[in-house]
C-alpha positions in Angstrom: 0.0 -0.1 0.0 1.3 3.3 -0.8 2.2 5.4 2.4 0.4 8.9 2.7 2.6 12.0 3.1 1.2 15.3 3.8 4.4 17.2 3.2 4.8 20.9 3.5 4.1 21.3 0.2 1.5 19.3 -0.6 -0.6 21.4 2.1 0.5 24.8 0.6 -0.3 23.5 -3.1 -3.7 22.5 -1.8 -4.2 25.4 0.1 -2.7 27.4 -2.7 -5.5 25.9 -5.2 -8.4 26.8 -2.9 -7.6 30.1 -2.1 -7.3 30.9 -6.2 -10.6 29.4 -6.5 -12.3 31.9 -3.4 -10.1 34.7 -4.5 -9.9 34.8 -8.5 -10.0 37.2 -10.1 -10.3 40.4 -8.2 -9.7 39.3 -4.1 -12.3 39.8 -1.4 -14.0 42.6 -2.7 -15.9 43.1 0.4 -13.6 42.4 3.3 -11.3 44.7 1.6 -13.5 47.1 2.7 -11.9 46.9 5.8 -9.4 48.7 7.7 -6.1 47.3 7.2 -4.5 48.1 9.9 -7.0 46.5 12.8 -5.8 44.0 14.5 -8.5 41.4 16.3 -8.6 38.3 17.8 -10.2 35.6 16.6 -11.3 31.8 17.5 -12.5 28.7 15.7 -14.9 26.9 17.8 -16.3 23.5 17.2 -20.4 23.5 17.1 -21.0 20.2 17.8 -18.7 16.9 19.1 -16.3 15.8 16.8 -13.1 14.5 15.8 -10.8 17.5 15.0 -8.9 16.9 11.8 -7.3 18.8 9.1 -5.7 21.8 11.6 -2.4 21.9 9.2 -4.7 22.5 6.2 -6.5 25.3 8.4 -3.1 27.2 9.5 -1.7 27.6 5.8 -4.8 28.7 4.8 -4.4 32.0 7.0 -0.6 32.2 6.9 -1.0 32.0 2.8 -2.9 35.2 3.2 -1.0 36.7 5.5 2.5 35.6 6.9 2.3 38.4 9.9 -0.9 36.3 10.8 -0.2 34.2 14.7 -2.2 31.1 14.7 -2.4 29.1 18.3 -3.4 25.5 18.3 -6.0 24.6 21.0 -6.3 20.7 20.0 -4.6 18.5 17.8 -5.3 16.4 15.1 -7.1 13.4 15.9 -8.3 14.7 19.2 -11.9 14.3 20.3 -13.8 18.0 21.4 -17.0 18.8 22.8 -19.6 21.5 21.6 -17.9 25.0 21.9 -14.6 23.8 21.9 -12.2 26.4 20.9 -9.5 24.7 18.3 -7.2 27.7 17.8 -6.9 31.1 18.5 -6.0 33.7 15.3 -4.7 37.1 16.1 -3.8 39.6 13.0 -5.5 42.2 10.3 -8.9 41.9 10.3 -9.1 41.6 6.4 -6.7 38.3 6.7 -8.4 37.1 8.8 -11.6 37.5 6.8 -10.3 36.1 3.7 -8.8 33.4 4.7 -11.9 32.2 7.3 -14.0 30.1 4.6 -11.2 28.1 2.9 -9.9 27.4 6.3 -13.3 26.0 7.7 -14.1 24.1 4.4 -11.0 22.3 5.2 -11.4 21.7 8.7 -15.3 20.7 8.1 -14.4 18.1 5.7 -11.7 16.5 7.2 -13.1 16.6 10.8 -16.0 15.2 8.7 -14.2 11.8 7.5 -12.5 11.6 11.2 -15.7 12.1 13.1 -17.7 9.0 10.8 -14.7 6.9 10.8 -14.4 6.8 14.3 -18.0 6.2 14.8 -17.4 2.9 13.2 -14.5 2.2 14.9 -15.9 2.1 18.3 -18.6 0.2 16.9 -16.9 -2.3 15.4 -14.3 -3.4 18.7 -10.9 -3.6 18.7 -10.4 -6.7 17.1 -11.8 -5.4 13.8 -10.4 -2.7 11.5 -12.5 -0.1 9.6 -11.0 0.7 6.1 -11.7 2.9 3.6 -12.0 2.6 0.1 -11.1 4.3 -3.7 -14.5 6.0 -3.4 -12.9 9.1 -2.7 -13.3 12.7 -4.6 -10.9 13.1 -7.7 -8.1 14.3 -6.6 -8.3 14.5 -2.8 -8.1 10.9 -2.1 -4.7 11.5 0.1 -6.4 13.9 2.3 -9.3 11.8 2.6 -7.2 8.7 3.6 -5.7 11.4 5.8 -8.8 11.6 7.5 -10.0 8.3 7.9 -6.5 7.3 9.9 -7.0 10.6 11.9 -10.3 8.8 12.9 -8.7 5.8 13.7 -9.7 3.6 10.5 -6.9 1.5 8.5 -6.3 2.8 4.8 -7.3 0.5 2.1 -5.3 0.2 -1.1 -4.5 3.9 -2.1 -4.9 2.9 -6.0 -5.3 0.5 -8.8 -1.3 -0.5 -8.7 -1.0 -0.7 -4.9 -2.3 -4.8 -4.7 -4.6 -7.3 -6.8 -8.2 -7.1 -5.9 -10.3 -9.4 -8.4 -14.0 -8.4 -7.7 -17.1 -9.6 -9.2 -17.0 -7.9 -12.5 -13.4 -9.2 -13.3 -15.1 -12.8 -12.3 -18.1 -11.8 -14.7 -15.6 -11.4 -17.7 -13.1 -14.4 -16.7 -13.2 -18.1 -14.6 -12.8 -16.9 -11.2 -10.3 -19.9 -10.0 -7.8 -19.0 -13.5 -8.2 -15.4 -12.7 -6.7 -16.0 -9.0 -3.9 -18.0 -10.4 -3.3 -15.8 -12.6 -3.0 -13.1 -10.4 -0.6 -15.7 -8.4 1.7 -16.1 -10.8 2.4 -12.4 -11.8 1.7 -10.9 -7.9 5.6 -9.9 -7.6 5.1 -8.8 -4.0 2.1 -7.5 -4.5 -1.2 -8.8 -2.3 -4.0 -10.5 -3.6 -7.7 -10.3 -2.5 -10.6 -12.4 -3.7 -14.0 -11.0 -3.7 -17.0 -13.6 -3.5 -20.3 -13.3 -2.5 -21.8 -16.7 -1.8 -20.1 -19.7 -0.5 -20.2 -21.9 -3.8 -17.4 -19.3 -4.9 -15.3 -19.1 -1.9 -15.1 -23.4 -1.8 -13.7 -23.1 -6.0 -10.5 -21.1 -4.6 -10.1 -22.2 -1.2 -6.5 -23.6 -1.1 -4.7 -20.8 -3.6 -2.5 -19.1 -2.2 -3.4 -15.5 -1.8 -3.8 -13.1 1.3 -7.5 -11.7 1.8 -11.3 -12.8 0.8 -13.8 -10.5 0.7 -17.0 -11.3 1.6 -19.5 -8.4 0.0 -23.0 -8.2 0.3 -23.2 -11.3 2.5 -25.9 -12.2 4.6 -24.6 -12.2 8.4 -25.3 -16.4 8.5 -23.3 -16.6 5.2 -20.5 -14.3 6.4 -20.0 -16.3 10.0 -20.2 -19.8 8.2 -17.5 -18.0 5.5 -15.4 -16.8 8.0 -15.3 -20.3 9.6 -14.2 -21.8 6.6 -11.3 -19.5 5.8 -10.2 -18.2 8.9 -7.1 -20.4 9.8 -5.7 -19.3 5.6 -6.7 -15.8 4.9 -7.3 -12.5 6.2 -11.0 -11.6 5.7 -12.8 -9.0 5.1 -16.4 -7.6 4.7 -18.0 -5.0 2.3 -21.6 -4.0 1.0 -23.6 -0.9 2.0 -22.5 -1.5 5.9 -24.0 1.3 8.0 -23.6 2.6 11.6 -26.7 0.2 12.6 -25.5 -2.9 11.1 -21.2 -2.9 11.8 -21.4 -4.0 15.5 -23.1 -7.4 14.2 -20.9 -7.6 11.0 -17.5 -7.3 13.1 -19.0 -10.1 15.4 -18.9 -12.8 12.7 -15.0 -12.5 13.1 -14.1 -11.3 10.3 -10.5 -8.9 10.0 -11.3 -6.0 8.8 -14.6 -4.1 7.3 -14.6 -1.9 4.1 -17.0 1.0 4.2 -17.4 3.5 1.3 -19.8 6.1 3.6 -16.5 7.2 5.2 -15.1 9.1 2.7 -17.8 9.7 0.1 -20.4 10.7 2.5 -19.4 11.8 5.7 -21.1 14.9 7.1 -19.4 18.5 7.2 -18.5 18.9 11.0 -20.3 22.6 12.0 -17.2 24.7 13.1 -17.5 28.8 13.3 -14.9 31.6 13.0 -16.1 34.1 15.7 -14.7 37.6 16.3 
């Protein structure tokens, strides 16, 4: 699996793109009406219980607008906060703070949203079962969203199509299952191999072949439990398929090693933060 590296350059580039989107072509024509010399203090406050994530993007948003802004963190990335918690204190020119406000809060709200939802799943699944993200991410924002998953206590699945073999239903529909798995084994070159099955009949066809993970997709709790029992000694096990906060605990109790959930990245609700002067 590719390692996520949020370098300073990466963060600067992403923030620069966001600020350009917000300020092109004439800047913040409203905030520019303010007195440039007035120094104010503002606080970023959480309006709800959450896992805070993305603070490096927040800090960079203010710094790119005005290097003289003083930014003091009150919480750390990955920390749990209550409603009305102060996340950071910013001191600087009023118009500079106002220009950076929305970009900073957008990063914070989105990244914290993913971390918070991930953490909800992690707590319900328990310590023995990992919660994994998928490739169901915003184009060009995968590295940020997977970073958020880690801050929420989750585990990163493969980063892209080159990371490992994942033989899914549509591959199987186009080729013989056992032969396809055998081809992957011959060509693995150090890559892990995961094979998706949606019934026990498919599973029994490939038991004994040397690969890494069985992915049980959209299977009933009864069949999932039976499948895990059959292969637990030989393969890592994973479950997927529209698993939500109401069902994740029962899925985890079947004994699967990990559960992959697309919703923690593709539809995590944004966390409500405010900047208060």
